[in-house]
C-alpha positions in Angstrom: 38.5 -9.5 51.2 37.2 -5.6 51.6 39.8 -2.9 52.3 38.1 0.0 53.2 39.2 3.9 51.6 39.0 6.7 53.9 36.6 9.0 53.0 38.6 12.1 53.7 42.0 13.6 53.5 42.3 13.6 57.1 41.3 9.8 57.8 43.6 9.1 55.0 46.8 10.9 56.5 46.2 9.1 59.9 46.1 5.5 57.8 49.7 6.3 56.5 48.3 7.1 52.9 50.5 9.2 51.2 50.1 12.0 48.6 51.1 11.1 44.9 49.5 13.8 42.6 48.2 17.3 44.2 46.0 19.8 42.2 48.4 21.8 40.9 50.6 18.7 39.1 49.7 18.6 35.5 47.1 16.2 34.5 45.9 15.7 37.8 42.4 15.0 38.6 42.8 16.0 42.2 44.7 15.2 45.0 45.7 11.1 44.7 46.9 9.8 47.6 48.8 6.2 47.7 49.1 3.5 50.5 52.4 2.4 50.2 52.8 3.4 46.7 50.2 0.6 45.6 48.8 2.3 42.5 45.8 0.0 42.5 43.3 1.6 44.2 44.0 5.4 44.8 41.2 7.7 46.3 41.1 11.0 44.9 40.4 14.1 47.5 38.8 17.6 46.7 40.4 21.2 47.7 38.2 20.6 51.1 39.7 16.9 51.8 36.6 15.1 51.3 36.6 11.6 48.6 35.7 12.8 45.0 36.4 10.2 43.0 39.1 7.3 42.6 42.0 6.0 40.2 42.5 2.2 39.8 46.0 2.0 38.5 48.8 0.5 37.1 52.1 1.2 35.6 51.8 -0.4 31.8 47.9 -1.4 31.3 49.6 -3.1 28.2 50.3 -1.8 24.3 46.7 -2.8 22.7 45.0 -0.8 25.9 47.0 2.4 25.2 45.4 3.2 22.1 42.2 5.5 22.2 39.1 4.1 21.3 35.8 3.4 22.9 36.9 0.2 24.9 40.2 1.7 26.6 39.1 4.3 29.1 42.9 4.3 30.4 44.3 8.0 31.3 48.1 8.3 31.9 49.5 10.2 34.8 53.2 11.6 35.4 54.4 11.6 39.1 56.6 14.1 40.3 60.0 12.0 39.8 59.1 11.3 35.9 57.4 7.6 36.4 54.5 7.3 34.1 51.7 4.9 35.0 47.7 4.4 33.9 44.4 4.3 35.4 40.5 3.9 35.0 39.6 7.5 36.2 36.2 7.8 38.2 34.3 10.6 39.8 32.0 10.9 42.8 31.6 14.5 42.3 31.6 17.4 39.8 35.4 17.0 38.5 35.4 20.7 37.3 35.0 21.4 41.3 37.4 19.1 42.6 40.1 21.8 43.0 38.1 24.6 44.3 37.4 24.9 47.6 33.8 25.3 49.3 32.2 23.0 46.7 31.4 20.0 49.1 28.1 20.3 48.8 26.7 16.8 47.9 27.4 14.3 51.1 29.9 12.3 52.4 30.8 10.8 49.3 29.0 12.4 46.3 26.2 12.5 43.9 27.3 10.7 40.9 29.4 7.8 39.1 31.5 9.6 35.9 34.6 7.7 34.1 36.6 9.5 32.0 36.5 8.2 28.6 40.8 8.2 28.1 41.1 10.2 25.2 42.3 14.0 26.5 38.6 15.5 25.7 37.4 16.3 29.1 34.3 13.8 28.1 32.7 11.7 30.7 30.5 8.5 30.5 27.8 9.1 33.2 26.7 5.8 34.6 23.3 5.8 35.3 22.5 5.4 39.3 19.1 3.4 39.0 19.1 0.3 37.0 16.9 0.9 33.9 17.4 -1.8 31.2 16.4 0.3 28.4 18.8 3.3 29.5 21.7 0.9 30.1 21.1 -1.3 27.0 21.3 2.0 25.1 24.6 2.5 25.9 25.8 -1.0 25.3 25.3 -2.6 28.6 24.1 -5.7 29.1 22.9 -7.6 32.4 25.1 -10.7 33.6 24.4 -12.6 36.9 23.7 -11.5 40.4 26.5 -12.8 42.5 26.4 -12.8 46.6 27.7 -10.1 48.3 28.2 -8.3 45.1 24.8 -7.8 43.1 23.6 -7.8 39.3 26.8 -7.4 37.1 26.6 -4.8 33.7 29.1 -6.0 30.9 29.6 -3.3 28.1 30.3 -4.0 24.6 30.1 -7.6 25.3 29.2 -10.8 22.5 29.5 -14.5 22.8 32.2 -14.6 20.0 34.3 -11.1 20.5 37.9 -11.0 20.9 39.0 -10.8 24.5 41.7 -8.3 23.3 38.4 -6.0 22.7 36.9 -6.0 26.1 35.5 -2.9 27.9 37.4 -3.1 31.4 34.5 -1.2 33.7 31.4 -3.0 34.9 28.6 -1.9 37.1 26.7 -3.6 39.7 23.1 -3.0 41.0 21.4 -4.0 43.7 17.7 -3.1 45.1 17.5 -1.3 41.6 20.0 1.2 42.5 24.2 1.2 41.7 25.8 -0.1 44.3 29.1 -0.9 43.2 31.8 -0.8 39.9 34.6 -2.2 39.0 37.4 -3.3 36.4 38.1 -6.6 35.0 41.6 -6.9 32.5 40.9 -9.8 30.1 43.2 -8.7 27.1 45.8 -10.7 26.0 48.8 -8.1 27.2 47.2 -7.4 30.3 49.6 -6.4 33.0 50.8 -8.6 35.9 49.1 -7.2 38.6 50.0 -8.4 42.4 48.6 -5.8 44.8 46.7 -7.7 47.4 44.0 -5.2 46.2 43.4 -7.2 43.1 41.1 -10.3 42.5 42.2 -13.4 40.1 39.1 -15.2 38.6 39.8 -17.4 35.6 38.3 -20.2 34.0 34.7 -22.3 34.6 34.4 -19.5 37.3 33.6 -16.7 35.0 30.7 -18.3 34.1 29.1 -17.0 37.7 29.2 -13.7 36.9 27.0 -13.8 33.3 23.7 -15.0 32.4 23.4 -19.0 31.7 24.8 -19.4 28.0 25.8 -15.8 27.4 29.8 -15.7 28.7 31.8 -14.7 25.8 33.5 -18.2 24.7 37.1 -16.6 24.5 37.1 -15.6 28.7 37.3 -19.1 30.1 40.4 -19.6 28.2 41.9 -16.4 28.5 43.5 -17.2 31.7 43.8 -15.5 35.0 42.3 -12.5 34.7 43.0 -9.0 37.1 39.8 -7.5 39.0 38.6 -5.2 41.3 35.7 -4.2 43.0 34.6 -0.7 44.1 31.5 -0.9 47.0 29.4 2.3 47.8 27.4 0.2 50.2 28.2 -2.6 52.5 28.7 -5.8 50.6 26.9 -7.9 53.2 23.1 -6.6 52.4 24.1 -7.1 48.1 21.8 -10.1 48.0 20.9 -12.4 45.3 17.2 -14.1 44.1 17.2 -18.1 45.4 15.3 -19.0 42.9 
């Protein structure tokens, strides 16, 4: 199913979202909110109360995902009670301005999609906002398949004969030549068992629908049930695919 994320702090509070991290917390990317303690899809609000990013979180992504390298864009956080968790951190606005008042000047949602590299360097991967194949290919992205109500998938650092423990979790989605969504897919062997209703769990031969014919990594259909999640910027009902 599809579940809404409120675009302002005020709207989130009315829907019973509660603050997990604040701008003053060490290592926090902003004002982070959770619904019922669910770490899976947490909006980041800026000092003006507008959505500025998201964390797709989990208590532990697996030991293999905690090693700092180009395929592990995970960041670790610490709650006020000392509990640690991990997440993929995405920004829709300039991360340097999130905790500064009076910086909301670029629309209700923002003007970008940046991912924290997870290496503690403060560097970000800046996703292309348009479907430019040469730009995407130059940074390791390969075109997958178009899936109805999703869009054209792009997968990074994928190859047919790769090891599933080397999969990069983030994928991008384009429709009408524009970035319309993104998400993560966990396929490594020590991935966590994620039970929130916000996670999807595809597996086996159905994974072929997300790749070009004959280009799916051979390890994926044998990897069991995966955990995936999509974040849409537009109404999924309008994400259509060619019928020929």
